[in-house]
N, C-alpha and C positions, 0 to 999 in steps of 0.2 A: 563552614569549619572542616578542616581536613583531619585526617588522622593517620598515624603510622607513617609511611614512607611518601604518602601524596601530599602534594602542594594545596594550596588554599585554592579554591574554586575547582578543582579537580573533578568533583561530583558533579558540578553543575556542566563543567564540559563534556562529561560522559553522556549526560542528559541530552544536551543540545546536539552533538555528534547523533546519538539515536534518533532524535527528532528528524534531523536533516536526512539521515539514513532512510527513514520511512517515507518522508515528503518525495524524495527522489525516487523512490521503487513506486510511489503511487502515481507520480508524473509520468514515468515511464511506461505505466501500464495505460494511460488515457488513450483512448481512440484518436487515429489521425486519418487524414483524408476525408473522402466524400463517404456520408451514412450509405448503408445499404438498406433497400425495400423489405428485404426478407431476411430473416435470422440465418445465420451460417450454420446454427446446430439443427434446429426443427423445420426451416423453411416456411415459419408462420410469418405473415405480412407484420412489419414494424410500423407502429402508427406514427403519423406525421408529425404529431406533437414531440413523441420522443427523438427523431430524428433531427428537429429543429433545435431541441434543448441539448442533446448531445452531439454535435458535430463529430462524423466518424463512427457512429455507433454500428456495431456488427452483430448483436444479440438481441433477441427480444426482453422483455423483462423477466419472464419466467427463467429462461435460460441463464441470464445475468446474475440472477439470485443464487443459481446452482453455482456458478463459478465463483461467487463472492463467499458463500459458506466454505467451499473446498480451501480458496485463499486464506481464510480467516484462520481456519485450524493450523495451517503452517506457519503462522507468523505470531506466536504468542510469548516467544522468549527474547529477552534481552541478551544478545550475543557478545555484547562488549562487557569486559570485565577489567578492572584495574588489578595489577599485579597485588595491590594490597588487599583487595577483596577476596583473592584467591588463597592468600596466606592466612585467613581468618579460619 
């Protein structure tokens, strides 16, 4: 159900577009290439199991957790908004 100037299904279109953007952003951050044996940040050894599970891994678990915390804080807002929602 849409209201105001928006057409039926406009809200779902916004949700779908937001999900597609998020999935594209995550896929773009996936590591590529050969896994490193030592972490790029702290130079600790990366376990063989992690290197096999995540092809192209470049960080140890601890350093990756720190990066994930930083990225999580930056991505909490839905920046897409319909004209209708901005007029309310």
